[in-house]
C-alpha positions as CSV (number, residue, x, y, z in Angstrom):
1,X,1.6,-43.4,39.4
2,X,1.3,-39.9,41.5
3,X,4.5,-38.6,42.9
4,X,4.5,-37.5,46.6
5,X,5.7,-34.4,48.0
6,X,6.4,-34.0,51.9
7,X,5.7,-30.1,52.8
8,X,7.2,-29.1,55.8
9,X,5.7,-25.6,56.4
10,X,4.3,-24.1,59.6
11,X,2.8,-21.0,57.8
12,X,-0.9,-22.2,57.3
13,X,-1.5,-19.7,54.4
14,X,1.8,-20.7,52.7
15,X,1.1,-24.2,53.4
16,X,-2.3,-24.2,51.8
17,X,-1.2,-22.3,48.7
18,X,1.4,-24.8,47.8
19,X,-0.9,-27.8,48.8
20,X,-3.6,-26.5,46.4
21,X,-0.9,-26.0,43.6
22,X,0.7,-29.4,43.9
23,X,-2.5,-31.2,44.0
24,X,-3.7,-29.2,40.8
25,X,-0.6,-30.5,39.3
26,X,-1.4,-34.1,40.1
27,X,0.9,-34.6,43.0
28,X,0.1,-36.4,46.4
29,X,0.9,-33.8,49.4
30,X,1.8,-35.0,53.0
31,X,2.0,-32.0,55.2
32,X,3.8,-31.4,58.4
33,X,3.8,-28.4,60.7
34,X,7.3,-29.0,62.6
35,X,10.5,-30.3,61.6
36,X,10.6,-33.1,64.2
37,X,8.1,-35.2,61.7
38,X,10.1,-35.0,58.5
39,X,12.4,-37.8,59.2
40,X,10.3,-40.2,60.5
41,X,7.7,-39.9,57.6
42,X,10.5,-39.9,55.0
43,X,11.5,-43.5,56.8
44,X,8.0,-44.6,56.9
45,X,6.1,-43.7,53.9
46,X,7.2,-43.3,50.2
47,X,8.2,-39.8,49.4
48,X,9.7,-38.6,46.3
49,X,10.7,-34.9,47.3
50,X,10.6,-32.9,50.2
51,X,10.3,-29.1,50.6
52,X,11.5,-28.1,53.6
53,X,11.0,-24.6,55.4
54,X,14.3,-23.5,57.3
55,X,12.6,-21.7,60.4
56,X,10.2,-24.4,61.8
57,X,8.9,-25.3,65.3
58,X,10.7,-28.2,67.5
59,X,13.5,-28.9,64.5
60,X,14.6,-26.2,62.2
61,X,15.3,-27.0,58.6
62,X,19.1,-27.1,59.2
63,X,18.5,-29.9,62.1
64,X,16.4,-31.8,59.6
65,X,19.2,-31.8,56.9
66,X,21.8,-32.5,59.4
67,X,19.4,-35.9,60.6
68,X,19.1,-36.8,57.0
69,X,22.8,-36.5,56.3
70,X,23.5,-38.5,59.5
71,X,20.7,-41.0,59.1
72,X,21.9,-44.9,58.5
73,X,18.8,-45.1,56.1
74,X,20.6,-44.7,52.9
75,X,17.0,-44.3,50.9
76,X,16.0,-41.3,52.9
77,X,19.4,-39.6,51.6
78,X,18.5,-40.2,48.0
79,X,15.1,-37.9,48.4
80,X,15.6,-34.7,47.0
81,X,15.2,-31.8,49.7
82,X,14.4,-28.4,48.1
83,X,14.6,-25.8,51.0
84,X,12.2,-23.1,50.7
85,X,12.6,-20.2,53.0
86,X,12.5,-16.6,53.3
87,X,16.0,-16.4,54.8
88,X,18.4,-15.7,51.7
89,X,21.6,-14.8,53.0
90,X,24.6,-16.6,51.2
91,X,25.7,-18.2,54.4
92,X,22.1,-19.9,54.6
93,X,22.1,-21.2,51.1
94,X,25.6,-22.4,51.2
95,X,24.9,-24.2,54.6
96,X,21.8,-25.9,53.3
97,X,23.7,-27.1,50.2
98,X,26.4,-28.6,52.2
99,X,23.9,-30.4,54.2
100,X,22.6,-32.0,51.3
101,X,19.6,-29.9,49.9
102,X,19.3,-30.0,46.1
103,X,18.0,-26.4,45.8
104,X,17.2,-23.3,47.9
105,X,14.1,-21.3,46.8
106,X,13.5,-17.9,48.6
107,X,9.7,-18.0,48.6
108,X,8.8,-14.5,48.4
109,X,10.9,-14.3,45.1
110,X,9.2,-17.1,43.2
111,X,5.6,-17.5,41.7
112,X,3.8,-21.2,42.4
113,X,4.3,-21.7,38.7
114,X,8.1,-21.0,39.0
115,X,8.5,-23.2,42.3
116,X,6.5,-26.2,40.2
117,X,9.3,-25.9,37.5
118,X,11.9,-26.4,40.0
119,X,10.4,-29.5,41.6
120,X,9.6,-31.0,38.0
121,X,13.5,-30.5,37.6
122,X,14.2,-32.4,40.5
123,X,11.7,-35.1,39.9
124,X,13.2,-35.2,36.4
125,X,9.8,-34.6,34.8
């Protein structure tokens, strides 16, 4: 059975690249363009992993992580969240980990193949 990745990415080119790669690797991809939609989809649909940009319209990735952490829904707290950002300051990385992210990817530093390796590690594939 295919696993589902929820991709929260507002840059169209980046999103298309990730979606194409994830689908070629056999994943189902749900894509949202803003942070507002992430938690509602996590609560209403089966999601295996979230890939979350930090700089998003409506709600930032930090706000989304906080909302997940504060949720009364224990199931969504168990879904691994990988932050994918071009912000690479140590303070941002530490804050996302404190808020429950399982990993932090600096988008411009990794190939799609490397990103897939990180995703598979957290999906235990």
